[in-house]
Backbone bond lengths (Angstrom), bond angles and torsions (degrees), N, CA, C in turn:
res aa  C-N    CA-C-N  psi(-1)  N-CA   C-N-CA  omega(-1)  CA-C   N-CA-C  phi
1 M - - - 1.457 - - 1.535 109.99 -
2 K 1.336 116.45 -45.39 1.458 120.51 -178.77 1.529 110.38 -63.82
3 R 1.334 116.59 -37.55 1.458 120.84 179.40 1.534 110.87 -65.62
4 R 1.321 117.00 -37.95 1.464 120.74 178.51 1.517 111.40 -65.24
5 V 1.314 116.87 -40.60 1.468 120.87 178.39 1.532 109.54 -64.12
6 L 1.325 116.80 -45.06 1.461 120.38 179.13 1.528 111.29 -62.90
7 T 1.323 116.56 -40.47 1.460 120.18 177.95 1.522 110.67 -64.44
8 S 1.327 117.02 -42.63 1.468 120.75 179.32 1.524 111.49 -63.43
9 V 1.334 116.32 -43.95 1.468 120.27 178.87 1.527 110.09 -64.45
10 G 1.323 116.48 -40.49 1.460 120.98 178.35 1.521 111.74 -63.31
11 L 1.333 117.25 -43.44 1.464 120.93 178.34 1.524 111.55 -65.13
12 L 1.325 116.84 -39.04 1.459 120.07 178.55 1.530 110.17 -66.24
13 A 1.337 116.98 -42.21 1.472 120.31 177.36 1.524 110.35 -62.93
14 W 1.346 116.72 -39.90 1.456 121.78 178.59 1.523 110.03 -62.09
15 A 1.335 116.66 -45.09 1.465 121.14 -179.57 1.531 111.50 -65.11
16 L 1.324 117.24 -42.57 1.469 120.34 177.61 1.527 110.77 -63.88
17 G 1.325 116.14 -42.60 1.464 120.52 179.44 1.515 112.14 -62.26
18 L 1.328 117.32 -45.02 1.471 120.49 178.48 1.523 111.45 -65.27
19 T 1.320 116.86 -37.53 1.454 119.81 178.62 1.522 110.64 -64.71
20 L 1.317 116.45 -45.01 1.463 119.99 177.76 1.523 111.45 -64.95
21 L 1.327 116.59 -39.73 1.449 121.26 178.40 1.528 111.17 -65.01
22 S 1.319 116.85 -30.52 1.472 120.52 -179.54 1.529 111.56 -67.90
23 S 1.334 118.25 -10.01 1.461 119.79 176.41 1.532 111.17 -68.71
24 L 1.318 117.50 -7.90 1.468 121.17 174.40 1.522 111.61 -77.76
25 V 1.334 117.14 -13.83 1.465 121.76 179.32 1.528 108.40 -87.05
26 S 1.328 115.23 119.05 1.452 121.46 -175.52 1.523 111.23 -111.69
27 S 1.312 116.28 144.60 1.467 122.41 173.99 1.523 107.70 -156.08
28 T 1.308 116.64 -170.98 1.465 120.81 176.30 1.521 108.88 -129.81
29 R 1.306 115.74 155.97 1.459 121.79 174.05 1.518 108.76 -153.96
30 L 1.307 115.44 163.23 1.457 120.31 175.62 1.521 108.85 -81.58
31 E 1.327 115.24 134.01 1.464 119.72 -178.68 1.523 109.15 -145.73
32 V 1.306 116.38 140.97 1.465 121.46 176.91 1.523 107.51 -92.00
33 Q 1.346 114.84 123.78 1.456 120.48 175.69 1.526 108.48 -125.18
34 D 1.322 118.42 -155.91 1.465 121.95 -173.51 1.526 113.82 -88.90
35 W 1.336 116.70 39.63 1.454 119.60 178.81 1.516 110.08 -85.26
36 D 1.329 113.75 162.75 1.470 118.56 172.32 1.506 108.47 -67.29
37 C 1.306 116.39 126.31 1.466 120.87 -177.55 1.523 109.66 -87.36
38 P 1.343 116.07 138.69 1.467 118.93 173.73 1.529 108.96 -72.61
39 P 1.327 116.19 166.43 1.468 118.84 177.86 1.527 111.47 -62.33
40 R 1.323 116.27 152.23 1.468 120.28 178.48 1.501 109.93 -61.08
41 P 1.278 121.11 149.68 1.455 131.80 8.21 1.522 113.78 -92.11
42 A 1.327 118.54 9.16 1.459 120.67 179.19 1.525 110.38 -63.89
43 S 1.314 116.07 157.80 1.464 121.18 -176.16 1.519 110.81 -101.12
44 C 1.325 115.26 155.14 1.459 121.73 174.86 1.530 111.39 -88.32
45 A 1.297 116.65 -7.19 1.465 119.85 -176.14 1.521 110.80 -68.31
46 R 1.331 115.35 135.57 1.457 122.73 177.59 1.518 108.86 -129.85
47 P 1.354 118.02 152.00 1.466 119.98 178.06 1.534 110.73 -70.79
48 V 1.311 115.86 133.71 1.463 122.03 176.87 1.520 109.27 -133.54
49 V 1.318 116.37 157.29 1.455 122.06 175.34 1.521 108.20 -76.94
50 V 1.331 116.45 133.69 1.465 121.38 178.19 1.522 109.11 -128.66
51 L 1.323 116.01 152.10 1.466 122.80 -179.94 1.515 109.75 -126.41
52 G 1.336 115.36 147.25 1.456 121.89 177.54 1.509 111.12 120.32
53 F 1.343 115.29 149.32 1.459 120.84 -179.94 1.507 109.27 -146.35
54 P 1.304 120.42 136.88 1.454 128.87 2.81 1.524 113.27 -81.32
55 L 1.314 118.44 -22.80 1.461 120.89 176.64 1.522 108.94 -102.93
56 P 1.327 118.29 121.95 1.463 120.09 177.86 1.522 110.51 -64.50
57 Y 1.328 116.50 131.88 1.461 119.75 -178.99 1.533 113.50 -121.01
58 I 1.333 116.63 0.71 1.459 121.43 174.70 1.520 107.05 -129.23
59 S 1.334 116.85 133.69 1.459 120.05 176.49 1.522 109.89 -134.15
60 D 1.316 114.30 147.74 1.457 121.98 178.50 1.521 108.89 -61.00
61 Y 1.323 116.52 132.36 1.460 121.11 178.63 1.514 108.43 -98.60
62 H 1.305 116.16 107.24 1.451 122.55 -176.60 1.523 110.38 -59.79
63 G 1.315 116.09 129.43 1.458 120.66 174.97 1.515 113.93 94.35
64 I 1.334 119.06 -14.21 1.456 120.34 179.77 1.522 110.80 -112.81
65 S 1.337 116.75 -54.67 1.464 119.94 -179.71 1.523 109.68 -90.00
66 V 1.317 115.82 173.24 1.453 120.75 176.46 1.532 108.12 -59.83
67 V 1.318 116.72 129.11 1.464 121.54 -176.51 1.527 109.60 -63.95
68 G 1.335 115.36 134.04 1.457 120.73 177.43 1.510 113.83 85.05
69 S 1.330 117.62 12.72 1.467 119.58 177.68 1.519 109.44 -143.22
70 A 1.304 114.50 150.65 1.459 121.41 176.28 1.525 106.83 -144.72
71 S 1.319 116.68 155.06 1.467 119.59 179.46 1.520 109.93 -153.80
72 L 1.322 115.26 159.67 1.458 120.66 176.61 1.518 110.51 -63.42
73 S 1.331 116.92 -42.78 1.468 119.88 179.03 1.527 110.65 -65.02
74 G 1.344 116.48 -37.48 1.466 119.36 176.90 1.514 111.89 -64.07
75 A 1.327 116.62 -37.32 1.467 120.29 177.66 1.523 110.67 -67.35
76 L 1.333 116.75 -39.61 1.473 120.22 179.48 1.528 111.63 -67.51
77 L 1.345 116.09 -30.15 1.473 120.27 179.90 1.530 112.39 -89.31
78 G 1.333 117.76 -2.99 1.449 121.35 178.09 1.514 114.06 86.86
79 M 1.331 118.49 7.63 1.458 121.67 179.24 1.529 111.63 -83.87
80 D 1.326 117.56 -20.69 1.455 123.53 176.23 1.517 108.11 -125.66
81 H 1.328 116.32 159.82 1.472 120.82 178.99 1.520 110.49 -78.21
82 F 1.329 116.62 135.01 1.468 123.54 173.50 1.517 106.96 -112.45
83 H 1.348 116.46 119.54 1.462 122.01 -178.30 1.534 108.42 -99.15
84 L 1.322 116.11 99.13 1.458 121.78 -173.73 1.526 112.42 -61.18
85 S 1.319 118.50 -41.43 1.465 120.19 -177.35 1.533 111.13 -64.15
86 A 1.317 118.53 -40.53 1.464 121.15 177.11 1.523 110.99 -67.26
87 F 1.344 117.16 -38.13 1.461 121.19 177.33 1.524 110.76 -61.96
88 L 1.321 116.58 -47.29 1.468 120.68 -179.75 1.528 111.23 -65.86
89 A 1.324 117.68 -36.71 1.466 120.74 177.27 1.530 110.15 -64.27
90 D 1.323 118.02 -40.33 1.465 120.93 175.97 1.528 111.38 -63.25
91 V 1.329 116.94 -42.44 1.472 120.50 178.18 1.522 109.68 -60.10
92 V 1.324 117.23 -46.21 1.464 120.95 -179.64 1.519 110.88 -63.41
93 L 1.318 116.79 -41.59 1.468 119.94 178.88 1.535 110.81 -61.37
94 Y 1.325 117.40 -47.94 1.458 120.15 179.43 1.530 111.38 -66.85
95 L 1.316 117.61 -31.21 1.462 121.12 176.49 1.522 110.72 -66.85
96 V 1.320 117.54 -42.69 1.463 121.70 177.52 1.532 110.20 -62.87
97 V 1.330 116.90 -43.32 1.468 119.98 177.70 1.533 109.48 -62.06
98 G 1.312 117.70 -42.02 1.462 121.12 177.94 1.519 112.36 -62.95
99 L 1.318 116.69 -41.27 1.469 120.00 177.45 1.523 111.55 -63.84
100 L 1.333 116.68 -40.88 1.467 119.96 177.78 1.525 111.55 -63.73
101 V 1.321 117.12 -42.58 1.460 120.74 178.54 1.527 110.26 -65.73
102 A 1.328 118.10 -43.49 1.469 121.37 179.74 1.529 110.46 -63.31
103 T 1.315 117.22 -40.24 1.468 120.87 178.28 1.520 110.66 -65.30
104 A 1.322 117.61 -41.87 1.470 121.14 178.82 1.531 110.94 -64.37
105 V 1.326 116.98 -42.69 1.470 120.95 178.82 1.519 110.01 -64.03
106 R 1.312 117.01 -43.77 1.465 121.17 179.27 1.532 110.78 -61.89
107 S 1.327 116.61 -40.07 1.460 121.49 179.32 1.528 110.90 -65.69
108 V 1.326 117.49 -44.35 1.466 121.28 178.88 1.527 110.51 -63.90
109 R 1.314 116.98 -42.08 1.467 120.32 178.43 1.530 111.60 -63.57
110 A 1.328 116.04 -40.44 1.472 119.65 179.69 1.519 110.68 -66.25
111 R 1.322 117.91 -39.32 1.466 121.10 178.31 1.518 111.15 -66.49
112 S 1.333 116.38 -43.71 1.474 117.98 -179.04 1.531 110.87 -69.42
113 A 1.314 117.98 -32.18 1.456 120.58 176.39 1.529 110.05 -70.98
114 G 1.338 117.62 -35.66 1.452 122.80 178.98 1.512 112.27 -68.69
115 V 1.321 118.16 -31.21 1.472 121.87 180.00 1.517 109.93 -63.64
116 G 1.305 117.16 -41.75 1.465 120.09 -178.39 1.525 112.32 -72.72
117 V 1.307 118.88 -27.15 1.452 122.06 -175.65 1.535 111.62 -76.80
118 D 1.335 117.99 -48.68 1.452 119.34 -175.58 1.541 112.79 -95.70
119 G 1.330 117.90 -1.26 1.463 121.11 173.20 1.507 114.81 81.35
120 R 1.314 120.20 11.07 1.462 120.99 179.51 1.506 111.20 -88.39
């Protein structure tokens, strides 16, 4: 039981770490912020810098942070947008990948341990 708890905590820490590390991945996307909107049918969406992989969870906040840049520290200080749902989705995705890898490793270890026991 104690080993399972430690494994779960380790996998969660691994998933959080990978999600935070993914903030080094930069791209752009269209996002609607507090800009003056043109008349319809034109869109208010403008390209902004976003960080995070596979789902970007930090975006440049036009008018507050340096234009064309975003950062994790800026998001924590409120200078950039932090998208909690995308962050949590990334954590869950990395957690699922970690669980799959841990299950595969456990299966390989069990098979190799079984080979020595029954002599096959």
